[in-house]
C-alpha positions in Angstrom: -48.8 -31.5 -31.1 -46.0 -30.8 -33.6 -45.4 -27.4 -31.9 -45.2 -29.1 -28.5 -42.7 -31.7 -29.8 -40.6 -28.9 -31.3 -40.7 -27.0 -28.0 -39.6 -30.1 -26.1 -36.8 -30.8 -28.6 -35.5 -27.2 -28.3 -35.7 -27.3 -24.5 -33.8 -30.6 -24.5 -31.1 -29.2 -26.7 -30.8 -26.1 -24.5 -30.5 -28.2 -21.4 -27.8 -30.3 -23.0 -26.0 -27.2 -24.2 -26.1 -25.7 -20.7 -24.9 -28.9 -19.1 -22.1 -29.1 -21.6 -21.0 -25.5 -21.0 -21.0 -26.1 -17.3 -18.9 -29.2 -17.7 -16.5 -27.2 -19.8 -16.4 -24.6 -17.1 -15.4 -27.2 -14.5 -12.8 -28.7 -16.8 -11.3 -25.2 -17.4 -11.2 -24.6 -13.6 -13.3 -21.4 -13.7 -15.3 -20.9 -10.5 -17.6 -17.8 -10.4 -17.9 -18.0 -6.6 -14.6 -17.2 -4.9 -13.9 -17.5 -1.1 -11.0 -16.5 1.0 -9.3 -19.4 2.8 -10.8 -18.1 6.1 -14.3 -18.2 4.6 -13.7 -21.8 3.2 -12.4 -23.0 6.6 -15.4 -21.4 8.4 -17.7 -23.3 5.9 -16.0 -26.6 6.4 -14.9 -26.7 10.0 -18.4 -27.2 11.5 -18.7 -30.4 9.5 -15.3 -32.0 9.5 -14.7 -34.7 12.2 -11.5 -35.1 14.1 -10.7 -38.5 15.7 -7.7 -39.1 17.8 -5.9 -42.3 19.0 -6.0 -43.1 22.7 -2.3 -42.9 22.9 -0.5 -39.6 24.0 0.2 -37.1 21.2 1.2 -35.3 19.2 -0.1 -37.6 16.5 0.6 -37.8 12.8 -2.5 -37.1 10.9 -4.7 -38.4 8.0 -7.3 -36.6 5.9 -10.1 -38.6 4.4 -12.2 -37.5 1.4 -15.4 -39.3 0.4 -16.8 -40.1 -3.0 -19.2 -37.9 -4.8 -22.2 -39.1 -2.8 -20.8 -37.7 0.5 -19.5 -39.2 3.7 -20.7 -42.8 4.3 -19.6 -45.9 6.2 -16.4 -46.5 4.2 -15.0 -43.3 5.6 -15.5 -44.6 9.2 -13.8 -47.8 8.2 -10.7 -46.1 6.8 -10.7 -43.7 9.7 -10.4 -46.7 12.0 -7.5 -48.1 9.9 -5.7 -44.8 10.3 -6.4 -44.6 14.0 -4.9 -48.1 14.4 -1.8 -46.8 12.7 -1.6 -44.1 15.4 -2.8 -41.2 13.2 -5.3 -38.6 14.1 -8.0 -38.5 11.5 -9.9 -35.7 9.8 -13.0 -36.9 7.9 -13.4 -33.9 5.5 -17.0 -33.4 4.6 -17.3 -31.3 1.5 -21.0 -32.1 1.0 -23.1 -31.2 4.0 -21.7 -27.6 4.4 -22.9 -27.0 0.9 -26.2 -28.8 1.3 -25.2 -31.3 -1.3 -26.5 -34.1 0.9 -30.0 -32.7 0.6 -32.6 -34.0 -1.9 -29.9 -36.1 -3.6 -28.1 -33.0 -4.8 -24.9 -35.1 -4.7 -26.0 -36.6 -8.0 -24.9 -33.3 -9.7 -21.5 -33.8 -8.1 -21.3 -37.3 -9.5 -22.4 -35.9 -12.9 -19.5 -33.4 -12.9 -21.9 -30.4 -12.7 -21.1 -29.2 -9.2 -18.0 -29.3 -7.0 -15.4 -30.5 -9.5 -12.3 -32.2 -8.2 -10.1 -29.1 -8.8 -12.5 -27.0 -6.7 -12.7 -29.6 -3.9 -8.9 -29.7 -3.9 -9.2 -26.3 -2.3 -11.1 -27.9 0.6 -8.1 -30.2 1.1 -5.6 -27.3 1.0 -7.6 -25.5 3.7 -7.8 -28.7 5.8 -4.0 -29.2 5.6 -3.4 -25.6 6.7 -5.9 -26.0 9.6 -4.1 -29.2 10.8 -0.9 -27.2 11.3 -2.7 -25.1 13.9 -4.4 -27.9 15.8 -3.0 -28.9 19.2 -1.9 -32.5 19.5 -1.4 -32.8 15.7 2.0 -33.4 14.1 1.2 -32.0 10.6 4.2 -33.6 8.9 3.8 -36.7 6.7 0.0 -36.3 6.6 -1.7 -39.2 5.0 -4.4 -38.5 2.4 -7.0 -41.1 1.5 -9.6 -40.2 -1.2 -12.3 -42.5 -2.6 -13.6 -41.9 -6.1 -14.3 -38.2 -6.3 -12.2 -37.7 -3.2 -9.2 -39.4 -4.9 -9.7 -37.1 -7.9 -9.7 -34.1 -5.6 -6.6 -35.2 -3.8 -4.8 -35.6 -7.2 -6.0 -32.2 -8.3 -4.5 -30.6 -5.2 -1.2 -32.3 -5.8 -1.2 -30.9 -9.3 -2.3 -27.5 -8.2 0.7 -27.3 -5.7 2.9 -27.2 -8.8 1.3 -23.9 -9.9 1.2 -20.4 -8.4 -2.6 -20.0 -8.7 -4.7 -21.5 -5.9 -7.4 -24.1 -6.6 -10.5 -22.7 -8.3 -12.8 -21.0 -5.9 -10.1 -19.9 -3.5 -8.8 -16.3 -3.6 -5.4 -17.4 -2.3 -3.5 -20.4 -0.9 -4.4 -20.9 2.8 -0.7 -21.3 3.6 2.5 -21.0 1.5 2.5 -23.7 -1.2 5.9 -25.1 0.0 4.6 -25.4 3.5 1.5 -27.4 2.3 3.7 -29.5 0.1 5.9 -30.4 3.1 2.9 -31.8 4.9 2.0 -34.4 2.4 3.0 -38.0 3.0 1.3 -41.2 1.8 -1.6 -40.7 -0.6 -4.1 -43.5 -1.1 -6.4 -43.2 -4.1 -9.3 -45.6 -4.2 -10.9 -46.1 -7.7 -10.4 -42.3 -8.5 -11.9 -40.5 -11.5 -9.2 -39.9 -14.1 -11.4 -38.8 -17.1 -11.6 -35.9 -19.5 -12.3 -33.1 -17.0 -9.5 -34.1 -14.7 -6.4 -32.0 -14.8 -4.6 -34.1 -12.3 -2.2 -35.8 -14.7 -0.3 -32.8 -16.0 1.9 -31.7 -13.1 4.9 -32.7 -10.9 4.0 -34.1 -7.5 5.8 -32.9 -4.4 9.1 -34.8 -4.2 8.4 -36.6 -0.9 4.8 -37.6 -1.7 4.2 -41.2 -2.4 1.0 -42.7 -3.8 -0.9 -45.9 -4.1 -3.8 -46.1 -6.6 -6.2 -49.0 -5.9 -8.4 -49.7 -9.0 -11.4 -52.0 -9.6 -11.1 -54.5 -12.4 -14.8 -54.2 -13.4 -15.3 -50.5 -12.6 -18.6 -49.4 -14.1 -18.3 -45.8 -12.9 -14.8 -44.7 -13.6 -12.4 -45.8 -16.3 -9.6 -47.9 -14.8 -7.6 -47.8 -18.0 -7.6 -44.0 -17.9 -6.2 -44.1 -14.3 -3.5 -46.5 -15.3 -2.5 -44.2 -18.2 -2.6 -41.2 -15.8 -0.5 -43.1 -13.3 2.1 -43.9 -16.0 2.1 -40.2 -17.0 2.6 -39.0 -13.4 5.4 -41.5 -12.9 7.1 -40.3 -16.1 7.0 -36.8 -14.6 8.7 -38.0 -11.4 5.8 -39.0 -9.1 6.3 -41.9 -6.7 3.1 -43.7 -7.5 2.1 -47.2 -8.1 -1.3 -48.8 -8.9 -2.9 -52.1 -8.0 -6.0 -53.6 -9.6 -8.5 -55.4 -7.4 -9.7 -58.4 -9.5 -13.4 -59.2 -9.9 -14.8 -56.0 -8.2 -16.7 -52.9 -9.1 -16.5 -49.3 -8.1 -17.1 -48.5 -4.4 -16.5 -52.1 -3.2 -15.7 -50.8 0.3 -18.9 -48.8 0.8 -22.0 -50.5 2.3 -24.3 -47.5 2.6 -25.6 -46.3 -0.8 -28.6 -45.2 -2.7 -31.4 -47.8 -3.1 -31.1 -47.5 -6.9 -27.4 -48.0 -6.9 -26.2 -51.1 -8.9 -22.9 -51.2 -6.9 -22.2 -53.9 -4.4 -20.3 -53.9 -1.1 -17.6 -56.6 -0.9 -16.2 -57.1 2.5 -13.5 -59.4 1.4 -12.3 -57.0 -1.3 -12.3 -54.2 1.3 -10.1 -56.4 3.6 -7.7 -57.1 0.7 -7.5 -53.4 0.0 -6.7 -52.7 3.6 -3.8 -55.1 3.4 -2.5 -53.2 0.4 -2.9 -49.9 2.3 -1.2 -51.3 5.4 1.7 -52.6 3.4 2.0 -49.4 1.5 2.1 -47.4 4.7 4.5 -49.8 6.4 2.0 -51.0 9.0 1.3 -54.7 9.7 -2.3 -55.4 10.7 -2.4 -59.2 10.4 -1.7 -62.2 8.1 -1.2 -61.3 4.4 -3.4 -62.8 1.7 -2.9 -62.7 -2.0 -5.2 -60.7 -4.3 
């Protein structure tokens, strides 16, 4: 019995050590599997969804990035918001092309073990480059909306554009950095991750980019205080970024579809208030204003 307990203890220590090393690898931005931009686009393009308004184009665009559990109903909701603003929408699915939607593999993403935000930022870079080649798309002033892990990934790309090296896992930038920078317009960050393994707070944003960070007062998944501190740091470095805190709500308030074991709650009223913030931020009036 004592030998069995010792073996279990050693095994547990080894597992924790491996998880810690993998987390450190993600934090350092080292990715052992490297793809060319063409390979990454081939991986993603079969899963991303393009939605267009009924009006004649070319249309301004928006790219949407889901949380760590993959694409769910909140992405459809925000896509409709962007469509009503006259933007074509790409829902960028980073999960199903990598089989991260199978057997709850997405939990490893949420735990910071797979597909860190810096690596996923490469998906966004590839998507921005692809939008430039799509007919009917005006790839200037592209809106980016990222929820949770998607918000982290968006911020990681904004930081990476300040450096010569491409995002981890890409062999090169899919287009010249300055060309990608020029595409970026409004950036909406819904309750993003801003913790220890995020490198998103240490760079200068593209000059024309402007951001809105919407935080949850009672966020039980990510640290809102860390995001406020990161926002202040980015503003001090010249970013056009502001944050708003949604009172009385938890992480993922805009998402109804979720794991049966999730303690998080969908809050339609909070989602509607967040939409008003987004509409105001993007200069679009959708209806009567309410306080938050």
